[in-house]
C-alpha positions in Angstrom: -96.2 11.6 -61.2 -97.3 15.3 -59.0 -93.1 15.9 -59.1 -91.1 15.1 -61.4 -87.7 13.3 -59.9 -84.4 15.5 -61.1 -81.1 15.6 -60.1 -79.8 19.4 -60.3 -76.3 20.2 -60.6 -76.2 23.8 -58.1 -72.0 23.5 -57.8 -71.7 27.4 -58.6 -75.0 28.3 -59.3 -76.8 31.4 -58.0 -79.6 30.5 -55.4 -81.4 33.1 -53.3 -82.4 32.3 -49.9 -85.1 34.4 -48.7 -85.5 34.0 -44.5 -82.5 33.5 -42.3 -84.0 31.7 -39.2 -84.0 27.7 -38.4 -86.0 26.9 -41.1 -83.3 28.4 -43.6 -80.3 27.6 -42.3 -81.4 24.1 -42.5 -82.3 24.7 -46.3 -78.7 26.5 -46.3 -76.9 23.6 -45.2 -78.2 21.7 -47.8 -77.4 24.1 -51.1 -73.9 24.1 -49.3 -73.3 20.1 -49.5 -74.0 20.6 -52.7 -71.6 24.0 -53.3 -73.9 26.6 -54.3 -73.1 30.0 -54.7 -75.8 31.6 -51.7 -77.5 34.9 -51.2 -79.7 35.6 -48.4 -82.3 38.2 -48.0 -84.2 38.3 -45.0 -85.7 41.3 -42.5 -83.6 40.2 -39.2 -80.5 37.5 -39.8 -80.2 34.9 -36.6 -77.4 33.7 -35.0 -77.1 30.5 -36.4 -77.5 32.1 -39.9 -74.5 35.0 -39.0 -72.6 32.4 -38.6 -72.0 30.1 -41.3 -69.4 30.9 -43.9 -69.4 31.6 -47.5 -72.8 33.6 -46.8 -73.9 37.0 -49.4 -75.8 38.3 -46.8 -78.4 41.6 -47.3 -80.7 42.7 -44.4 -83.4 44.1 -45.7 -86.4 43.6 -47.0 -87.2 41.2 -50.3 -88.6 42.9 -53.3 -89.0 41.6 -56.7 -85.5 43.3 -58.4 -83.4 40.6 -55.5 -84.3 38.0 -57.7 -82.0 39.3 -60.3 -79.1 36.9 -61.9 -80.2 34.0 -59.7 -81.5 30.2 -60.8 -83.4 28.9 -57.6 -84.8 30.7 -54.5 -85.9 29.3 -51.3 -88.3 31.7 -49.6 -88.7 30.5 -45.6 -90.1 33.1 -43.5 -92.5 32.7 -41.4 -95.2 35.3 -43.2 -97.3 33.9 -45.1 -97.8 37.2 -47.2 -93.8 37.7 -48.2 -93.7 33.7 -49.4 -96.6 34.0 -51.7 -94.5 37.3 -52.9 -92.0 35.6 -52.9 -93.7 32.9 -55.1 -95.3 35.0 -57.1 -92.1 37.0 -58.1 -90.3 34.6 -59.0 -92.6 31.9 -61.0 -92.8 36.0 -63.1 -89.4 35.7 -63.9 -88.7 31.6 -64.6 -86.6 31.6 -61.3 -87.4 27.9 -59.2 -88.9 28.5 -56.0 -89.4 26.4 -53.5 -91.7 27.8 -50.4 -90.7 26.2 -47.1 -94.0 23.8 -45.8 -96.1 25.4 -48.8 -96.2 22.7 -51.7 -98.9 24.7 -53.5 -97.1 27.7 -54.2 -93.3 25.8 -54.9 -92.1 25.1 -58.6 -89.7 22.4 -57.1 -90.1 20.4 -53.0 -87.6 18.8 -51.3 -86.6 15.0 -50.9 -85.4 13.7 -48.4 -82.2 12.7 -48.9 -79.9 9.8 -48.1 -76.1 10.6 -49.4 -73.7 8.6 -50.0 -72.2 10.9 -52.3 -71.8 10.3 -55.4 -74.8 8.5 -54.9 -77.6 9.9 -53.5 -81.3 8.8 -53.4 -84.0 11.0 -52.7 -87.4 9.9 -51.5 -90.4 12.2 -51.9 -93.9 12.6 -50.9 -94.3 15.1 -53.1 -95.8 17.5 -49.7 -98.3 15.2 -48.7 -96.1 13.4 -45.7 -92.6 15.3 -45.2 -92.3 13.2 -41.9 -92.9 9.7 -43.8 -90.6 10.4 -46.8 -88.3 10.9 -43.7 -89.0 8.0 -41.8 -88.6 5.7 -45.6 -85.4 8.0 -45.8 -84.2 6.2 -41.9 -85.1 2.5 -43.1 -82.8 3.1 -46.3 -80.1 4.4 -44.4 -80.0 1.0 -42.3 -79.6 -0.8 -45.4 -76.8 1.2 -47.0 -73.1 1.6 -45.3 -71.9 4.8 -45.5 -69.1 3.0 -47.7 -71.4 2.8 -50.6 -70.1 6.5 -51.1 -66.7 5.3 -51.6 -67.6 2.1 -54.1 -68.8 5.4 -55.8 -66.0 6.8 -56.0 -63.6 4.5 -56.5 -65.9 3.4 -59.6 -65.9 6.8 -60.5 -62.0 7.5 -61.0 -61.6 3.5 -63.2 -64.8 4.5 -65.4 -62.7 6.0 -68.4 -60.3 3.5 -68.0 -62.7 0.6 -68.3 -64.2 2.4 -71.1 -60.7 2.0 -72.6 -59.9 -1.9 -71.9 -63.3 -4.1 -72.1 -64.6 -4.7 -74.9 -67.9 -5.2 -76.4 -69.5 -2.3 -74.6 -71.8 -4.6 -73.1 -68.9 -6.4 -70.9 -68.6 -3.2 -68.9 -72.1 -4.1 -67.4 -71.4 -7.4 -66.2 -68.2 -6.1 -65.3 -69.0 -3.5 -63.0 -72.2 -5.6 -61.6 -69.3 -8.4 -60.8 -66.7 -5.9 -59.2 -69.6 -4.3 -57.5 -71.3 -6.9 -55.5 -67.8 -9.2 -55.5 -64.5 -9.4 -53.4 -63.5 -5.5 -54.8 -66.5 -4.5 -53.2 -66.3 -6.3 -50.4 -61.9 -4.7 -49.7 -64.5 -1.0 -49.8 -66.6 -2.3 -47.3 -64.2 -3.5 -45.2 -62.1 -0.4 -45.2 -58.9 -1.1 -47.4 -59.3 0.9 -50.4 -56.1 0.9 -51.8 -55.8 -3.4 -52.0 -59.6 -2.8 -53.8 -58.1 -0.6 -56.2 -54.7 -2.5 -56.7 -56.9 -5.8 -57.5 -59.1 -3.2 -59.8 -56.3 -2.6 -61.7 -55.2 -6.1 -62.1 -58.8 -6.8 -63.3 -59.1 -4.4 -66.1 -55.7 -5.1 -67.4 -56.5 -8.8 -67.3 -53.5 -9.6 -65.2 -56.0 -11.2 -62.6 -58.6 -13.3 -63.1 -61.3 -13.5 -61.2 -60.3 -15.5 -57.8 -61.8 -18.9 -57.8 -61.7 -18.9 -53.7 -64.7 -17.6 -52.1 -65.0 -15.7 -48.6 -65.7 -16.5 -45.2 -67.7 -13.6 -42.9 -66.9 -13.7 -39.0 -69.9 -12.6 -37.7 -71.2 -12.0 -34.3 -74.5 -12.5 -33.3 -75.0 -11.0 -30.4 -76.9 -12.3 -27.5 -80.1 -13.5 -29.6 -82.3 -10.4 -30.3 -82.6 -9.8 -34.1 -82.8 -6.2 -33.6 -78.8 -6.1 -32.3 -76.8 -7.4 -35.2 -74.6 -4.8 -36.6 -76.2 -3.1 -40.0 -72.9 -5.0 -41.8 -73.8 -8.4 -40.1 -76.6 -8.1 -42.0 -75.8 -6.8 -45.3 -73.1 -10.1 -45.3 -75.6 -12.0 -43.5 -77.9 -11.4 -46.9 -75.5 -12.1 -49.4 -74.0 -14.8 -48.4 -74.2 -18.2 -49.7 -74.1 -20.1 -47.1 -74.9 -19.8 -43.5 -72.8 -21.9 -41.0 -73.8 -21.6 -37.2 -73.7 -22.2 -33.9 -76.8 -23.3 -31.1 -77.2 -20.4 -29.7 -77.7 -18.0 -32.8 -81.7 -18.0 -32.4 -84.4 -18.5 -34.8 -85.1 -14.8 -35.6 -81.6 -14.4 -36.9 -81.7 -16.8 -39.0 -84.6 -15.5 -40.4 -82.6 -12.6 -41.8 -80.5 -14.5 -43.6 -80.4 -14.5 -47.7 -83.6 -16.9 -48.4 -81.9 -19.4 -50.3 -78.7 -19.3 -48.6 -77.9 -23.3 -47.8 -77.6 -23.6 -43.6 -75.0 -25.9 -42.0 -76.0 -26.4 -38.5 -72.4 -26.6 -36.1 -73.8 -26.4 -33.1 -72.1 -27.1 -29.2 -73.9 -29.3 -26.8 -72.4 -29.2 -23.1 -70.6 -33.1 -23.9 -72.1 -33.0 -27.0 -70.5 -31.4 -29.6 -72.0 -31.8 -32.6 -69.0 -31.1 -34.9 -65.7 -31.2 -33.8 -63.9 -27.7 -33.9 -61.2 -29.0 -36.0 -64.0 -30.2 -38.6 -65.4 -26.6 -38.5 -62.6 -25.0 -39.4 -61.6 -27.1 -42.4 -65.5 -27.1 -43.8 -64.8 -23.3 -43.8 -62.2 -23.7 -45.3 -64.0 -26.5 -48.6 -66.9 -23.8 -49.1 -64.6 -21.0 -49.4 -62.6 -23.0 -52.2 -65.8 -24.2 -53.6 -65.9 -20.3 -54.7 -69.1 -19.6 -52.2 -69.4 -16.6 -49.7 -69.8 -18.3 -46.0 -71.8 -16.6 -43.2 -69.8 -18.0 -40.4 -72.5 -16.5 -37.6 -71.2 -17.0 -33.6 -73.6 -16.3 -31.0 -71.9 -13.4 -29.2 -69.2 -11.8 -30.3 -66.5 -14.8 -31.6 -63.5 -13.1 -30.1 -64.8 -13.8 -26.2 -65.2 -17.2 -25.7 -66.4 -17.8 -29.2 -63.4 -19.4 -30.6 -63.2 -17.6 -33.5 -59.4 -16.9 -33.2 -59.0 -20.5 -34.1 -61.2 -20.2 -36.9 -59.6 -17.4 -39.0 -56.0 -18.6 -37.9 -57.2 -21.4 -40.6 -58.6 -19.2 -42.7 -55.4 -17.4 -43.0 -53.0 -20.5 -43.5 -55.0 -21.3 -46.4 -54.9 -18.0 -47.6 -58.9 -17.8 -47.7 -60.4 -13.8 -47.6 -62.1 -13.0 -44.5 -63.5 -10.6 -42.6 -64.5 -10.3 -39.4 -67.8 -8.3 -37.5 -68.5 -7.7 -34.0 -71.4 -8.4 -32.3 -73.2 -7.8 -29.1 -71.3 -9.7 -26.1 -72.8 -11.7 -24.6 -71.7 -9.4 -21.4 -72.7 -6.4 -22.4 -76.1 -7.3 -24.0 -76.8 -9.4 -20.7 -75.8 -7.0 -18.2 -78.0 -4.2 -20.3 -80.8 -5.9 -20.5 -81.1 -7.0 -17.1 -80.6 -2.9 -16.0 -76.9 -4.3 -13.8 -74.2 -1.6 -15.2 -70.7 -2.9 -15.1 -68.6 -1.4 -14.1 -69.8 1.6 -11.4 -68.2 4.8 -10.2 -69.7 3.4 -6.5 -69.4 0.2 -6.7 -67.0 -1.3 -9.9 -64.2 -0.2 -11.7 -63.1 -3.2 -13.0 -64.2 -5.4 -14.9 -63.4 -9.4 -16.1 -64.7 -11.4 -18.1 -63.9 -15.3 -17.5 -65.7 -18.9 -18.5 -66.7 -21.4 -15.7 -66.4 -24.3 -18.6 -63.1 -25.8 -19.3 -61.6 -28.6 -21.7 -62.1 -30.9 -18.8 -65.8 -30.2 -17.4 -64.2 -28.5 -14.5 -64.1 -25.2 -13.0 -60.5 -24.0 -12.7 -59.9 -20.2 -11.9 -57.6 -17.6 -10.5 -60.0 -17.7 -7.2 -57.5 -15.0 -5.1 -57.9 -12.7 -8.3 -61.7 -12.7 -8.8 -62.3 -12.2 -5.4 -61.0 -8.6 -5.9 -63.3 -6.3 -4.0 -64.1 -2.9 -6.0 -64.8 -5.4 -9.9 -67.0 -6.8 -11.9 -66.9 -10.8 -12.8 -68.6 -12.1 -15.3 -68.6 -15.3 -15.8 -69.2 -17.1 -19.2 -70.9 -21.2 -19.4 -70.5 -21.5 -15.6 -74.4 -22.8 -15.1 -73.8 -26.3 -14.1 -70.3 -25.0 -11.4 -72.6 -22.6 -10.1 -71.9 -23.8 -6.7 -67.8 -24.2 -6.9 -67.7 -20.9 -8.0 -70.0 -19.3 -5.0 -68.2 -21.6 -2.8 -64.6 -20.8 -3.7 -65.1 -17.1 -4.0 -66.4 -17.1 -0.6 -63.4 -19.3 0.5 -60.8 -16.4 -1.3 -62.2 -14.2 0.5 -65.8 -12.8 -0.9 -68.5 -11.7 0.6 -71.5 -14.6 1.3 -73.5 -11.4 0.9 -72.3 -10.2 -1.9 -74.4 -9.9 -4.5 -74.7 -12.0 -7.9 -77.3 -12.8 -11.0 -77.6 -15.4 -13.2 -79.6 -14.7 -16.5 -81.1 -16.8 -19.0 -81.5 -16.0 -23.0 -81.0 -11.9 -22.6 -81.9 -9.5 -24.5 -84.6 -11.8 -26.1 -88.4 -11.9 -25.0 -87.7 -15.4 -23.0 -85.1 -13.0 -20.5 -85.7 -14.1 -16.8 -82.9 -12.9 -14.3 -82.4 -14.5 -10.5 -80.6 -12.7 -7.7 -79.2 -13.5 -5.2 -75.5 -13.7 -3.1 -73.1 -16.2 -2.7 -74.6 -18.2 -0.3 -77.6 -18.3 -1.7 -78.7 -18.3 -5.7 -77.2 -22.0 -5.6 -80.3 -23.2 -3.7 -82.3 -20.3 -5.3 -81.3 -22.4 -9.2 -82.0 -25.9 -7.3 -85.8 -25.4 -7.8 -85.7 -23.8 -11.2 -85.8 -24.9 -15.0 -82.4 -23.3 -16.4 -81.8 -23.7 -19.8 -78.5 -22.2 -21.7 -78.0 -19.4 -22.4 -77.0 -18.5 -19.7 -74.4 -15.8 -17.8 -73.7 -14.8 -14.9 -72.9 -11.3 -13.2 -70.8 -10.7 -9.8 -70.5 -7.9 -7.8 -72.1 -5.0 -6.0 -73.2 -3.7 -8.8 -76.5 -6.2 -9.4 -77.7 -4.6 -5.9 -78.5 -2.0 -9.0 -80.9 -4.1 -10.4 -84.1 -3.4 -8.6 -83.4 0.6 -9.4 -82.3 0.1 -12.5 -84.2 -2.5 -14.5 -85.6 -1.5 -17.3 -86.7 -4.5 -19.6 -89.9 -6.2 -19.0 -89.0 -10.1 -17.6 -91.0 -13.1 -17.5 -89.4 -13.9 -13.6 -86.9 -12.0 -11.2 
């Protein structure tokens, strides 16, 4: 270990920065986040440093006497002789010194920082590869939501109270483990800090025993590409005890769930529902009442033709705690990967989402409204009714040459996009083997695909 990791309290500590360029400005910003008292010495003060508030600035050459009264100094000049001199003076006066990009001249180095104050994580390569440290920081950033800082603040506020009420001391560790991973933490993560604080107070004072019920996370799993999941969706999937998933949830997404979680398939296919919706609702209630954390994964977004509203109505009626995590919709995901903007100043000023599949397998839509010009129509589950859809739009005033696209398995490596017009696409599709999930986009925006298509498709 070339450098010992240590956290310094710099609040109101006098720190000196030698140099006043862009690099110095970045170090000043870090010191200010730690509430240090900062003095700057430089031959020339850049505009960016000159506009930083609460600095003491001396526009002059550095002298060894400038170190008097300082505990820490950073040299961030572009002159190697000055940097060397600052380092030598600091070490002779027992002042901690950092020289930017010169680890051999440093007593300490700046790590890459994940700031979730009061929680901070530092990643250091010992100066060997700062870029690698920053890349690792980026990976850790994705795993730790900003709300962990709020959770840390909550724990800090109640630390003394817990000491006064939880005995013996060994029980405090168990208490905090439960608090920081359980229902109270989830209330914080969902933004309900007041309820989290109220529940924490009740648990500390013994008026609220741990809940027997578990919790349900209604998660939009997106359009199939695993790397389009939200950070929150991934975190909840990795802590859930049970995964209840639909047919449109890809294997790649399931792979990202907790390894030892129970997986329950409740997928629906055309004319064949493996589990009726009311039984899915009851299953979620049953699992939660057993004390399990349940991730309910739904393709796309659960509130857009996903029947998510029906599921959380049941949970609400049964007093089951739940969270809703939006997902990338089929419309936005597929359109983006197909190179088809849903709105465009020259083509469409509105966008309409409809489903082409009703309970009785009919296609009975407001065709007059859908045939309005200068809008985009997105049809979910419309593959079987494609011919009827095109005929009805033409009958109600749409041009036979109106562009239309059918997107199969959008955003994935198996994506296919077939484009045509209202008069040609139904015949084109007859000669293709197409499997759900599919999405239909209708409107002149489809004509932009040839120019804006950026995603490599297996077929056009």
